[in-house]
N, CA, C and O atoms as a GROMACS GRO file, in nm:
protein
  604
    1ARG      N    1  10.909   4.157   5.483
    1ARG     CA    2  10.968   4.105   5.604
    1ARG      C    3  10.906   4.174   5.724
    1ARG      O    4  10.893   4.297   5.726
    2GLN      N    5  10.869   4.097   5.822
    2GLN     CA    6  10.804   4.152   5.940
    2GLN      C    7  10.905   4.218   6.033
    2GLN      O    8  11.015   4.168   6.053
    3CYS      N    9  10.865   4.332   6.088
    3CYS     CA   10  10.949   4.405   6.183
    3CYS      C   11  10.964   4.324   6.311
    3CYS      O   12  10.867   4.266   6.360
    4ARG      N   13  11.084   4.320   6.364
    4ARG     CA   14  11.110   4.247   6.488
    4ARG      C   15  11.140   4.342   6.604
    4ARG      O   16  11.184   4.300   6.711
    5CYS      N   17  11.118   4.470   6.581
    5CYS     CA   18  11.146   4.570   6.684
    5CYS      C   19  11.042   4.562   6.796
    5CYS      O   20  10.926   4.530   6.773
    6SER      N   21  11.087   4.592   6.915
    6SER     CA   22  10.994   4.598   7.028
    6SER      C   23  10.913   4.728   7.015
    6SER      O   24  10.954   4.820   6.945
    7PRO      N   25  10.798   4.735   7.082
    7PRO     CA   26  10.721   4.861   7.080
    7PRO      C   27  10.804   4.980   7.128
    7PRO      O   28  10.788   5.091   7.078
    8LEU      N   29  10.892   4.957   7.226
    8LEU     CA   30  10.978   5.064   7.274
    8LEU      C   31  11.074   5.111   7.165
    8LEU      O   32  11.095   5.231   7.148
    9ASP      N   33  11.131   5.016   7.090
    9ASP     CA   34  11.220   5.052   6.979
    9ASP      C   35  11.146   5.134   6.874
    9ASP      O   36  11.199   5.233   6.822
   10VAL      N   37  11.025   5.093   6.842
   10VAL     CA   38  10.945   5.165   6.742
   10VAL      C   39  10.917   5.306   6.791
   10VAL      O   40  10.930   5.402   6.715
   11GLU      N   41  10.878   5.319   6.917
   11GLU     CA   42  10.848   5.451   6.972
   11GLU      C   43  10.973   5.539   6.976
   11GLU      O   44  10.966   5.658   6.948
   12ARG      N   45  11.085   5.481   7.011
   12ARG     CA   46  11.211   5.555   7.014
   12ARG      C   47  11.244   5.607   6.873
   12ARG      O   48  11.287   5.722   6.858
   13TYR      N   49  11.223   5.524   6.772
   13TYR     CA   50  11.248   5.565   6.634
   13TYR      C   51  11.152   5.676   6.593
   13TYR      O   52  11.193   5.776   6.533
   14ARG      N   53  11.024   5.660   6.626
   14ARG     CA   54  10.925   5.763   6.592
   14ARG      C   55  10.957   5.897   6.656
   14ARG      O   56  10.936   6.002   6.596
   15SER      N   57  11.008   5.893   6.778
   15SER     CA   58  11.036   6.018   6.849
   15SER      C   59  11.148   6.098   6.784
   15SER      O   60  11.167   6.216   6.815
   16ARG      N   61  11.223   6.035   6.694
   16ARG     CA   62  11.329   6.107   6.623
   16ARG      C   63  11.272   6.201   6.517
   16ARG      O   64  11.342   6.291   6.471
   17VAL      N   65  11.147   6.179   6.479
   17VAL     CA   66  11.082   6.268   6.382
   17VAL      C   67  11.027   6.387   6.458
   17VAL      O   68  10.947   6.370   6.550
   18SER      N   69  11.069   6.506   6.421
   18SER     CA   70  11.032   6.625   6.497
   18SER      C   71  10.885   6.662   6.478
   18SER      O   72  10.824   6.631   6.375
   19GLY      N   73  10.831   6.728   6.578
   19GLY     CA   74  10.693   6.777   6.571
   19GLY      C   75  10.669   6.869   6.452
   19GLY      O   76  10.570   6.851   6.381
   20PRO      N   77  10.758   6.967   6.428
   20PRO     CA   78  10.738   7.055   6.312
   20PRO      C   79  10.737   6.979   6.179
   20PRO      O   80  10.666   7.019   6.086
   21LEU      N   81  10.814   6.872   6.168
   21LEU     CA   82  10.810   6.793   6.045
   21LEU      C   83  10.676   6.720   6.034
   21LEU      O   84  10.615   6.719   5.928
   22LEU      N   85  10.631   6.659   6.144
   22LEU     CA   86  10.501   6.590   6.142
   22LEU      C   87  10.388   6.686   6.109
   22LEU      O   88  10.292   6.648   6.041
   23ASP      N   89  10.398   6.811   6.156
   23ASP     CA   90  10.295   6.910   6.128
   23ASP      C   91  10.278   6.934   5.978
   23ASP      O   92  10.170   6.973   5.933
   24ARG      N   93  10.384   6.913   5.903
   24ARG     CA   94  10.380   6.938   5.759
   24ARG      C   95  10.327   6.820   5.678
   24ARG      O   96  10.314   6.829   5.556
   25ILE      N   97  10.298   6.711   5.745
   25ILE     CA   98  10.243   6.592   5.679
   25ILE      C   99  10.093   6.592   5.707
   25ILE      O  100  10.050   6.589   5.822
   26ASP      N  101  10.013   6.596   5.600
   26ASP     CA  102   9.868   6.609   5.616
   26ASP      C  103   9.804   6.490   5.684
   26ASP      O  104   9.724   6.507   5.776
   27ILE      N  105   9.839   6.370   5.641
   27ILE     CA  106   9.770   6.251   5.689
   27ILE      C  107   9.871   6.153   5.747
   27ILE      O  108   9.970   6.118   5.681
   28HIS      N  109   9.847   6.110   5.870
   28HIS     CA  110   9.929   6.008   5.935
   28HIS      C  111   9.841   5.885   5.954
   28HIS      O  112   9.734   5.895   6.015
   29LEU      N  113   9.881   5.775   5.902
   29LEU     CA  114   9.804   5.651   5.919
   29LEU      C  115   9.896   5.536   5.949
   29LEU      O  116  10.004   5.524   5.891
   30GLU      N  117   9.854   5.452   6.040
   30GLU     CA  118   9.921   5.324   6.059
   30GLU      C  119   9.843   5.222   5.979
   30GLU      O  120   9.720   5.214   5.990
   31VAL      N  121   9.912   5.145   5.900
   31VAL     CA  122   9.846   5.044   5.817
   31VAL      C  123   9.895   4.908   5.864
   31VAL      O  124  10.008   4.868   5.834
   32PRO      N  125   9.810   4.836   5.936
   32PRO     CA  126   9.852   4.705   5.986
   32PRO      C  127   9.861   4.604   5.873
   32PRO      O  128   9.798   4.618   5.769
   33ALA      N  129   9.940   4.502   5.896
   33ALA     CA  130   9.950   4.393   5.799
   33ALA      C  131   9.814   4.324   5.789
   33ALA      O  132   9.740   4.314   5.887
   34VAL      N  133   9.784   4.276   5.669
   34VAL     CA  134   9.657   4.207   5.646
   34VAL      C  135   9.687   4.060   5.620
   34VAL      O  136   9.772   4.027   5.538
   35ALA      N  137   9.617   3.974   5.691
   35ALA     CA  138   9.636   3.830   5.673
   35ALA      C  139   9.586   3.788   5.534
   35ALA      O  140   9.492   3.847   5.481
   36TYR      N  141   9.650   3.688   5.477
   36TYR     CA  142   9.614   3.641   5.344
   36TYR      C  143   9.466   3.605   5.335
   36TYR      O  144   9.400   3.640   5.237
   37ARG      N  145   9.414   3.536   5.434
   37ARG     CA  146   9.274   3.493   5.429
   37ARG      C  147   9.180   3.613   5.423
   37ARG      O  148   9.072   3.605   5.364
   38ASP      N  149   9.221   3.724   5.484
   38ASP     CA  150   9.139   3.845   5.478
   38ASP      C  151   9.146   3.910   5.340
   38ASP      O  152   9.049   3.968   5.293
   39LEU      N  153   9.262   3.899   5.276
   39LEU     CA  154   9.278   3.955   5.142
   39LEU      C  155   9.191   3.884   5.040
   39LEU      O  156   9.124   3.948   4.959
   40VAL      N  157   9.191   3.752   5.045
   40VAL     CA  158   9.119   3.676   4.943
   40VAL      C  159   8.970   3.665   4.972
   40VAL      O  160   8.892   3.639   4.881
   41GLY      N  161   8.930   3.683   5.095
   41GLY     CA  162   8.790   3.666   5.130
   41GLY      C  163   8.711   3.795   5.135
   41GLY      O  164   8.588   3.792   5.141
   42ALA      N  165   8.778   3.907   5.133
   42ALA     CA  166   8.710   4.035   5.151
   42ALA      C  167   8.652   4.086   5.020
   42ALA      O  168   8.716   4.082   4.915
   43GLU      N  169   8.530   4.135   5.027
   43GLU     CA  170   8.466   4.201   4.914
   43GLU      C  171   8.488   4.352   4.932
   43GLU      O  172   8.474   4.404   5.043
   44PRO      N  173   8.522   4.421   4.825
   44PRO     CA  174   8.540   4.566   4.839
   44PRO      C  175   8.408   4.633   4.877
   44PRO      O  176   8.302   4.597   4.826
   45GLU      N  177   8.417   4.730   4.967
   45GLU     CA  178   8.296   4.798   5.013
   45GLU      C  179   8.242   4.892   4.906
   45GLU      O  180   8.120   4.904   4.889
   46GLU      N  181   8.330   4.958   4.834
   46GLU     CA  182   8.288   5.053   4.731
   46GLU      C  183   8.376   5.030   4.609
   46GLU      O  184   8.499   5.031   4.621
   47PRO      N  185   8.317   5.009   4.492
   47PRO     CA  186   8.398   4.984   4.373
   47PRO      C  187   8.486   5.105   4.338
   47PRO      O  188   8.448   5.219   4.364
   48SER      N  189   8.600   5.078   4.279
   48SER     CA  190   8.693   5.185   4.241
   48SER      C  191   8.628   5.287   4.149
   48SER      O  192   8.654   5.406   4.160
   49ALA      N  193   8.543   5.241   4.059
   49ALA     CA  194   8.477   5.334   3.966
   49ALA      C  195   8.389   5.434   4.041
   49ALA      O  196   8.384   5.551   4.005
   50ALA      N  197   8.322   5.388   4.145
   50ALA     CA  198   8.237   5.477   4.225
   50ALA      C  199   8.323   5.576   4.303
   50ALA      O  200   8.287   5.694   4.316
   51ILE      N  201   8.435   5.530   4.354
   51ILE     CA  202   8.527   5.619   4.426
   51ILE      C  203   8.580   5.725   4.331
   51ILE      O  204   8.589   5.843   4.366
   52ARG      N  205   8.616   5.684   4.210
   52ARG     CA  206   8.668   5.779   4.110
   52ARG      C  207   8.565   5.889   4.083
   52ARG      O  208   8.601   6.006   4.076
   53VAL      N  209   8.440   5.851   4.068
   53VAL     CA  210   8.335   5.950   4.042
   53VAL      C  211   8.324   6.048   4.159
   53VAL      O  212   8.315   6.168   4.137
   54ARG      N  213   8.327   5.997   4.283
   54ARG     CA  214   8.320   6.086   4.400
   54ARG      C  215   8.438   6.181   4.405
   54ARG      O  216   8.422   6.299   4.439
   55VAL      N  217   8.557   6.131   4.373
   55VAL     CA  218   8.677   6.217   4.374
   55VAL      C  219   8.666   6.324   4.266
   55VAL      O  220   8.696   6.441   4.291
   56GLU      N  221   8.622   6.286   4.147
   56GLU     CA  222   8.607   6.384   4.039
   56GLU      C  223   8.503   6.490   4.076
   56GLU      O  224   8.522   6.608   4.047
   57GLU      N  225   8.395   6.448   4.140
   57GLU     CA  226   8.293   6.544   4.184
   57GLU      C  227   8.347   6.637   4.293
   57GLU      O  228   8.318   6.756   4.292
   58ALA      N  229   8.426   6.584   4.384
   58ALA     CA  230   8.486   6.667   4.489
   58ALA      C  231   8.583   6.768   4.428
   58ALA      O  232   8.588   6.883   4.470
   59ARG      N  233   8.660   6.725   4.329
   59ARG     CA  234   8.753   6.817   4.261
   59ARG      C  235   8.676   6.928   4.190
   59ARG      O  236   8.719   7.043   4.189
   60ALA      N  237   8.562   6.893   4.129
   60ALA     CA  238   8.479   6.994   4.063
   60ALA      C  239   8.425   7.094   4.164
   60ALA      O  240   8.420   7.214   4.136
   61ILE      N  241   8.384   7.046   4.280
   61ILE     CA  242   8.337   7.136   4.388
   61ILE      C  243   8.448   7.233   4.425
   61ILE      O  244   8.423   7.352   4.442
   62GLN      N  245   8.570   7.183   4.438
   62GLN     CA  246   8.683   7.268   4.475
   62GLN      C  247   8.716   7.368   4.364
   62GLN      O  248   8.744   7.485   4.392
   63ARG      N  249   8.712   7.324   4.239
   63ARG     CA  250   8.738   7.418   4.128
   63ARG      C  251   8.637   7.533   4.131
   63ARG      O  252   8.672   7.649   4.113
   64GLU      N  253   8.511   7.498   4.154
   64GLU     CA  254   8.406   7.601   4.161
   64GLU      C  255   8.428   7.692   4.282
   64GLU      O  256   8.413   7.814   4.271
   65ARG      N  257   8.462   7.635   4.395
   65ARG     CA  258   8.484   7.713   4.518
   65ARG      C  259   8.594   7.817   4.497
   65ARG      O  260   8.582   7.930   4.544
   66PHE      N  261   8.699   7.778   4.427
   66PHE     CA  262   8.816   7.865   4.415
   66PHE      C  263   8.822   7.940   4.282
   66PHE      O  264   8.924   8.001   4.250
   67ARG      N  265   8.714   7.936   4.205
   67ARG     CA  266   8.710   8.007   4.077
   67ARG      C  267   8.740   8.156   4.102
   67ARG      O  268   8.684   8.217   4.192
   68GLY      N  269   8.828   8.211   4.020
   68GLY     CA  270   8.862   8.352   4.033
   68GLY      C  271   8.964   8.383   4.141
   68GLY      O  272   8.991   8.499   4.170
   69GLN      N  273   9.021   8.280   4.202
   69GLN     CA  274   9.124   8.300   4.304
   69GLN      C  275   9.254   8.240   4.251
   69GLN      O  276   9.279   8.121   4.268
   70PRO      N  277   9.337   8.322   4.187
   70PRO     CA  278   9.460   8.270   4.125
   70PRO      C  279   9.547   8.192   4.223
   70PRO      O  280   9.569   8.233   4.336
   71GLY      N  281   9.596   8.078   4.176
   71GLY     CA  282   9.686   7.995   4.256
   71GLY      C  283   9.615   7.907   4.357
   71GLY      O  284   9.680   7.829   4.427
   72LEU      N  285   9.485   7.920   4.367
   72LEU     CA  286   9.409   7.841   4.464
   72LEU      C  287   9.313   7.751   4.387
   72LEU      O  288   9.218   7.799   4.325
   73TYR      N  289   9.339   7.621   4.392
   73TYR     CA  290   9.255   7.529   4.316
   73TYR      C  291   9.223   7.401   4.392
   73TYR      O  292   9.152   7.315   4.340
   74ALA      N  293   9.274   7.388   4.514
   74ALA     CA  294   9.246   7.268   4.594
   74ALA      C  295   9.248   7.308   4.742
   74ALA      O  296   9.314   7.404   4.781
   75ASN      N  297   9.176   7.232   4.822
   75ASN     CA  298   9.170   7.261   4.965
   75ASN      C  299   9.308   7.265   5.029
   75ASN      O  300   9.332   7.343   5.121
   76ALA      N  301   9.397   7.182   4.982
   76ALA     CA  302   9.532   7.174   5.041
   76ALA      C  303   9.607   7.306   5.032
   76ALA      O  304   9.700   7.329   5.109
   77HIS      N  305   9.568   7.394   4.940
   77HIS     CA  306   9.639   7.519   4.920
   77HIS      C  307   9.578   7.637   4.995
   77HIS      O  308   9.625   7.750   4.982
   78MET      N  309   9.473   7.612   5.074
   78MET     CA  310   9.408   7.722   5.145
   78MET      C  311   9.498   7.778   5.255
   78MET      O  312   9.568   7.706   5.325
   79THR      N  313   9.493   7.911   5.268
   79THR     CA  314   9.561   7.980   5.378
   79THR      C  315   9.465   7.984   5.497
   79THR      O  316   9.350   7.941   5.487
   80ALA      N  317   9.513   8.036   5.609
   80ALA     CA  318   9.427   8.050   5.727
   80ALA      C  319   9.306   8.138   5.695
   80ALA      O  320   9.195   8.109   5.739
   81ARG      N  321   9.327   8.243   5.618
   81ARG     CA  322   9.216   8.331   5.579
   81ARG      C  323   9.115   8.255   5.492
   81ARG      O  324   8.994   8.269   5.511
   82ASP      N  325   9.166   8.176   5.397
   82ASP     CA  326   9.077   8.095   5.312
   82ASP      C  327   8.997   7.995   5.396
   82ASP      O  328   8.879   7.973   5.371
   83LEU      N  329   9.062   7.936   5.495
   83LEU     CA  330   8.994   7.840   5.581
   83LEU      C  331   8.879   7.906   5.656
   83LEU      O  332   8.771   7.847   5.667
   84ARG      N  333   8.900   8.027   5.707
   84ARG     CA  334   8.792   8.097   5.777
   84ARG      C  335   8.676   8.124   5.682
   84ARG      O  336   8.559   8.120   5.722
   85ARG      N  337   8.707   8.152   5.557
   85ARG     CA  338   8.603   8.183   5.458
   85ARG      C  339   8.527   8.058   5.413
   85ARG      O  340   8.404   8.063   5.398
   86HIS      N  341   8.597   7.948   5.392
   86HIS     CA  342   8.536   7.829   5.331
   86HIS      C  343   8.504   7.717   5.430
   86HIS      O  344   8.444   7.616   5.391
   87CYS      N  345   8.541   7.733   5.556
   87CYS     CA  346   8.513   7.629   5.656
   87CYS      C  347   8.442   7.692   5.775
   87CYS      O  348   8.500   7.706   5.883
   88ARG      N  349   8.319   7.728   5.755
   88ARG     CA  350   8.243   7.786   5.865
   88ARG      C  351   8.218   7.677   5.970
   88ARG      O  352   8.178   7.565   5.937
   89LEU      N  353   8.242   7.713   6.094
   89LEU     CA  354   8.236   7.613   6.202
   89LEU      C  355   8.111   7.632   6.287
   89LEU      O  356   8.084   7.742   6.337
   90THR      N  357   8.036   7.526   6.303
   90THR     CA  358   7.922   7.528   6.395
   90THR      C  359   7.978   7.523   6.537
   90THR      O  360   8.093   7.486   6.557
   91PRO      N  361   7.897   7.558   6.636
   91PRO     CA  362   7.945   7.546   6.775
   91PRO      C  363   7.992   7.405   6.809
   91PRO      O  364   8.091   7.388   6.880
   92ALA      N  365   7.922   7.302   6.760
   92ALA     CA  366   7.962   7.164   6.789
   92ALA      C  367   8.098   7.131   6.726
   92ALA      O  368   8.181   7.065   6.788
   93VAL      N  369   8.120   7.178   6.604
   93VAL     CA  370   8.248   7.155   6.537
   93VAL      C  371   8.359   7.230   6.611
   93VAL      O  372   8.468   7.177   6.631
   94GLU      N  373   8.331   7.355   6.652
   94GLU     CA  374   8.430   7.432   6.727
   94GLU      C  375   8.469   7.361   6.856
   94GLU      O  376   8.587   7.355   6.892
   95THR      N  377   8.371   7.307   6.926
   95THR     CA  378   8.398   7.235   7.051
   95THR      C  379   8.486   7.113   7.025
   95THR      O  380   8.583   7.089   7.098
   96LEU      N  381   8.453   7.037   6.922
   96LEU     CA  382   8.533   6.919   6.888
   96LEU      C  383   8.676   6.958   6.855
   96LEU      O  384   8.770   6.894   6.901
   97LEU      N  385   8.694   7.063   6.775
   97LEU     CA  386   8.829   7.108   6.739
   97LEU      C  387   8.905   7.158   6.861
   97LEU      O  388   9.023   7.126   6.878
   98ARG      N  389   8.840   7.236   6.945
   98ARG     CA  390   8.906   7.287   7.066
   98ARG      C  391   8.952   7.172   7.155
   98ARG      O  392   9.064   7.173   7.206
   99ASP      N  393   8.864   7.073   7.173
   99ASP     CA  394   8.901   6.958   7.255
   99ASP      C  395   9.019   6.882   7.194
   99ASP      O  396   9.108   6.838   7.266
  100ALA      N  397   9.019   6.867   7.061
  100ALA     CA  398   9.128   6.796   6.994
  100ALA      C  399   9.259   6.873   7.009
  100ALA      O  400   9.364   6.814   7.036
  101VAL      N  401   9.254   7.004   6.991
  101VAL     CA  402   9.375   7.086   7.005
  101VAL      C  403   9.430   7.073   7.146
  101VAL      O  404   9.550   7.055   7.165
  102ASN      N  405   9.343   7.082   7.245
  102ASN     CA  406   9.387   7.073   7.385
  102ASN      C  407   9.436   6.934   7.421
  102ASN      O  408   9.540   6.919   7.485
  103ARG      N  409   9.362   6.832   7.381
  103ARG     CA  410   9.396   6.694   7.419
  103ARG      C  411   9.520   6.645   7.345
  103ARG      O  412   9.605   6.577   7.403
  104LEU      N  413   9.531   6.679   7.216
  104LEU     CA  414   9.642   6.628   7.135
  104LEU      C  415   9.759   6.725   7.127
  104LEU      O  416   9.866   6.690   7.076
  105GLY      N  417   9.741   6.845   7.177
  105GLY     CA  418   9.848   6.944   7.169
  105GLY      C  419   9.879   6.983   7.026
  105GLY      O  420   9.995   7.003   6.990
  106LEU      N  421   9.775   6.994   6.943
  106LEU     CA  422   9.797   7.028   6.802
  106LEU      C  423   9.852   7.169   6.788
  106LEU      O  424   9.808   7.261   6.857
  107SER      N  425   9.946   7.184   6.698
  107SER     CA  426   9.998   7.317   6.666
  107SER      C  427   9.898   7.387   6.575
  107SER      O  428   9.802   7.326   6.527
  108ALA      N  429   9.921   7.516   6.551
  108ALA     CA  430   9.835   7.591   6.458
  108ALA      C  431   9.841   7.526   6.320
  108ALA      O  432   9.738   7.515   6.252
  109ARG      N  433   9.959   7.485   6.279
  109ARG     CA  434   9.973   7.421   6.147
  109ARG      C  435   9.894   7.291   6.140
  109ARG      O  436   9.826   7.266   6.041
  110ALA      N  437   9.900   7.209   6.244
  110ALA     CA  438   9.824   7.083   6.246
  110ALA      C  439   9.674   7.110   6.249
  110ALA      O  440   9.596   7.040   6.184
  111TYR      N  441   9.632   7.211   6.324
  111TYR     CA  442   9.491   7.251   6.329
  111TYR      C  443   9.441   7.286   6.189
  111TYR      O  444   9.334   7.242   6.148
  112HIS      N  445   9.519   7.365   6.117
  112HIS     CA  446   9.480   7.404   5.981
  112HIS      C  447   9.476   7.283   5.888
  112HIS      O  448   9.390   7.275   5.800
  113ARG      N  449   9.567   7.190   5.906
  113ARG     CA  450   9.567   7.069   5.823
  113ARG      C  451   9.442   6.986   5.851
  113ARG      O  452   9.382   6.930   5.758
  114VAL      N  453   9.402   6.977   5.976
  114VAL     CA  454   9.278   6.905   6.010
  114VAL      C  455   9.160   6.969   5.938
  114VAL      O  456   9.075   6.898   5.883
  115LEU      N  457   9.153   7.102   5.938
  115LEU     CA  458   9.042   7.170   5.870
  115LEU      C  459   9.043   7.143   5.720
  115LEU      O  460   8.938   7.120   5.660
  116LYS      N  461   9.161   7.145   5.659
  116LYS     CA  462   9.170   7.119   5.514
  116LYS      C  463   9.125   6.977   5.482
  116LYS      O  464   9.053   6.955   5.384
  117ILE      N  465   9.166   6.883   5.563
  117ILE     CA  466   9.125   6.744   5.541
  117ILE      C  467   8.975   6.730   5.563
  117ILE      O  468   8.907   6.662   5.485
  118ALA      N  469   8.922   6.792   5.668
  118ALA     CA  470   8.778   6.786   5.694
  118ALA      C  471   8.699   6.847   5.578
  118ALA      O  472   8.595   6.794   5.540
  119ARG      N  473   8.748   6.958   5.522
  119ARG     CA  474   8.681   7.021   5.408
  119ARG      C  475   8.679   6.925   5.289
  119ARG      O  476   8.580   6.918   5.217
  120THR      N  477   8.789   6.853   5.268
  120THR     CA  478   8.795   6.756   5.158
  120THR      C  479   8.700   6.640   5.183
  120THR      O  480   8.632   6.594   5.091
  121ILE      N  481   8.694   6.592   5.305
  121ILE     CA  482   8.600   6.483   5.339
  121ILE      C  483   8.457   6.530   5.314
  121ILE      O  484   8.375   6.455   5.260
  122ALA      N  485   8.426   6.654   5.353
  122ALA     CA  486   8.292   6.709   5.328
  122ALA      C  487   8.266   6.718   5.178
  122ALA      O  488   8.155   6.688   5.133
  123ASP      N  489   8.366   6.758   5.100
  123ASP     CA  490   8.350   6.764   4.954
  123ASP      C  491   8.323   6.625   4.897
  123ASP      O  492   8.241   6.611   4.806
  124LEU      N  493   8.390   6.524   4.948
  124LEU     CA  494   8.365   6.387   4.902
  124LEU      C  495   8.223   6.342   4.934
  124LEU      O  496   8.166   6.258   4.864
  125ASP      N  497   8.166   6.398   5.040
  125ASP     CA  498   8.026   6.371   5.077
  125ASP      C  499   7.930   6.467   5.007
  125ASP      O  500   7.808   6.456   5.024
  126ALA      N  501   7.984   6.561   4.927
  126ALA     CA  502   7.904   6.666   4.862
  126ALA      C  503   7.827   6.748   4.966
  126ALA      O  504   7.715   6.791   4.941
  127ALA      N  505   7.890   6.768   5.081
  127ALA     CA  506   7.828   6.844   5.191
  127ALA      C  507   7.878   6.988   5.188
  127ALA      O  508   7.998   7.011   5.188
  128PRO      N  509   7.787   7.085   5.186
  128PRO     CA  510   7.831   7.225   5.180
  128PRO      C  511   7.897   7.274   5.309
  128PRO      O  512   7.979   7.365   5.306
  129GLU      N  513   7.860   7.214   5.422
  129GLU     CA  514   7.915   7.256   5.552
  129GLU      C  515   7.989   7.141   5.619
  129GLU      O  516   7.959   7.024   5.596
  130LEU      N  517   8.086   7.178   5.702
  130LEU     CA  518   8.158   7.077   5.781
  130LEU      C  519   8.069   7.028   5.894
  130LEU      O  520   7.998   7.107   5.957
  131THR      N  521   8.073   6.900   5.919
  131THR     CA  522   8.000   6.842   6.032
  131THR      C  523   8.101   6.787   6.131
  131THR      O  524   8.220   6.776   6.101
  132THR      N  525   8.053   6.752   6.249
  132THR     CA  526   8.143   6.692   6.347
  132THR      C  527   8.198   6.559   6.294
  132THR      O  528   8.311   6.523   6.326
  133ALA      N  529   8.120   6.487   6.214
  133ALA     CA  530   8.169   6.361   6.157
  133ALA      C  531   8.287   6.385   6.064
  133ALA      O  532   8.384   6.309   6.066
  134HIS      N  533   8.281   6.491   5.982
  134HIS     CA  534   8.392   6.523   5.891
  134HIS      C  535   8.518   6.557   5.972
  134HIS      O  536   8.628   6.510   5.942
  135VAL      N  537   8.500   6.639   6.074
  135VAL     CA  538   8.615   6.682   6.155
  135VAL      C  539   8.670   6.566   6.236
  135VAL      O  540   8.792   6.550   6.248
  136ALA      N  541   8.583   6.484   6.293
  136ALA     CA  542   8.629   6.368   6.370
  136ALA      C  543   8.710   6.274   6.282
  136ALA      O  544   8.813   6.221   6.325
  137GLU      N  545   8.665   6.252   6.159
  137GLU     CA  546   8.741   6.166   6.068
  137GLU      C  547   8.876   6.228   6.037
  137GLU      O  548   8.978   6.158   6.034
  138ALA      N  549   8.879   6.358   6.013
  138ALA     CA  550   9.005   6.426   5.984
  138ALA      C  551   9.102   6.414   6.102
  138ALA      O  552   9.222   6.394   6.082
  139ILE      N  553   9.052   6.426   6.223
  139ILE     CA  554   9.136   6.412   6.342
  139ILE      C  555   9.195   6.272   6.349
  139ILE      O  556   9.310   6.254   6.389
  140GLN      N  557   9.116   6.172   6.310
  140GLN     CA  558   9.166   6.034   6.311
  140GLN      C  559   9.285   6.015   6.217
  140GLN      O  560   9.366   5.925   6.237
  141TYR      N  561   9.294   6.100   6.115
  141TYR     CA  562   9.406   6.090   6.021
  141TYR      C  563   9.532   6.156   6.074
  141TYR      O  564   9.631   6.169   6.002
  142ARG      N  565   9.530   6.199   6.199
  142ARG     CA  566   9.648   6.257   6.263
  142ARG      C  567   9.696   6.162   6.373
  142ARG      O  568   9.718   6.204   6.486
  143SER      N  569   9.714   6.035   6.339
  143SER     CA  570   9.745   5.933   6.440
  143SER      C  571   9.878   5.958   6.511
  143SER      O  572   9.890   5.925   6.629
  144LEU      N  573   9.976   6.015   6.443
  144LEU     CA  574  10.104   6.038   6.511
  144LEU      C  575  10.091   6.150   6.613
  144LEU      O  576  10.161   6.149   6.714
  145ASP      N  577  10.004   6.248   6.588
  145ASP     CA  578   9.976   6.350   6.690
  145ASP      C  579   9.914   6.284   6.812
  145ASP      O  580   9.948   6.318   6.926
  146ARG      N  581   9.822   6.189   6.788
  146ARG     CA  582   9.756   6.120   6.900
  146ARG      C  583   9.858   6.040   6.980
  146ARG      O  584   9.854   6.040   7.103
  147LYS      N  585   9.950   5.972   6.911
  147LYS     CA  586  10.052   5.893   6.981
  147LYS      C  587  10.145   5.985   7.060
  147LYS      O  588  10.183   5.953   7.173
  148ARG      N  589  10.182   6.098   7.001
  148ARG     CA  590  10.271   6.192   7.068
  148ARG      C  591  10.204   6.247   7.194
  148ARG      O  592  10.270   6.265   7.297
  149ALA      N  593  10.073   6.276   7.186
  149ALA     CA  594  10.001   6.329   7.302
  149ALA      C  595   9.991   6.225   7.413
  149ALA      O  596   9.991   6.260   7.531
  150ALA      N  597   9.981   6.098   7.376
  150ALA     CA  598   9.969   5.990   7.475
  150ALA      C  599  10.101   5.962   7.546
  150ALA      O  600  10.102   5.909   7.657
  151ALA      N  601  10.212   5.998   7.482
  151ALA     CA  602  10.344   5.966   7.538
  151ALA      C  603  10.379   6.056   7.655
  151ALA      O  604  10.486   6.042   7.714
   0.00000   0.00000   0.00000
């Protein structure tokens, strides 16, 4: 059933979710409705089998990265200290992150979540270092932070 709420009603409802709660959610995405004609006419860009292989390879990269570190087996479990160790930032990446923090008003927790997501995106690309493209994509997954900053 399609929502009949006005944009103001939707925004009012969203504002009831606290910032600290949103900070604890790694990925925020709005998923628009897809028209039937788009569903039946669209060809998948990447087959599921290929995606599965990339995910398995990324998980192997993470297992190797965290070998010998008890309790640490995935990027999502990294502490701030782990992030400094495993997410070396180039000056361009630092600039992008600083601008995002300032423009979106990201908390320290949200900043760390962006880094964890960017590290995972880099792992999916089999990239040893974070690039601005990885970080920019991770920032895009914080859509509710962007909406909150615009309000």
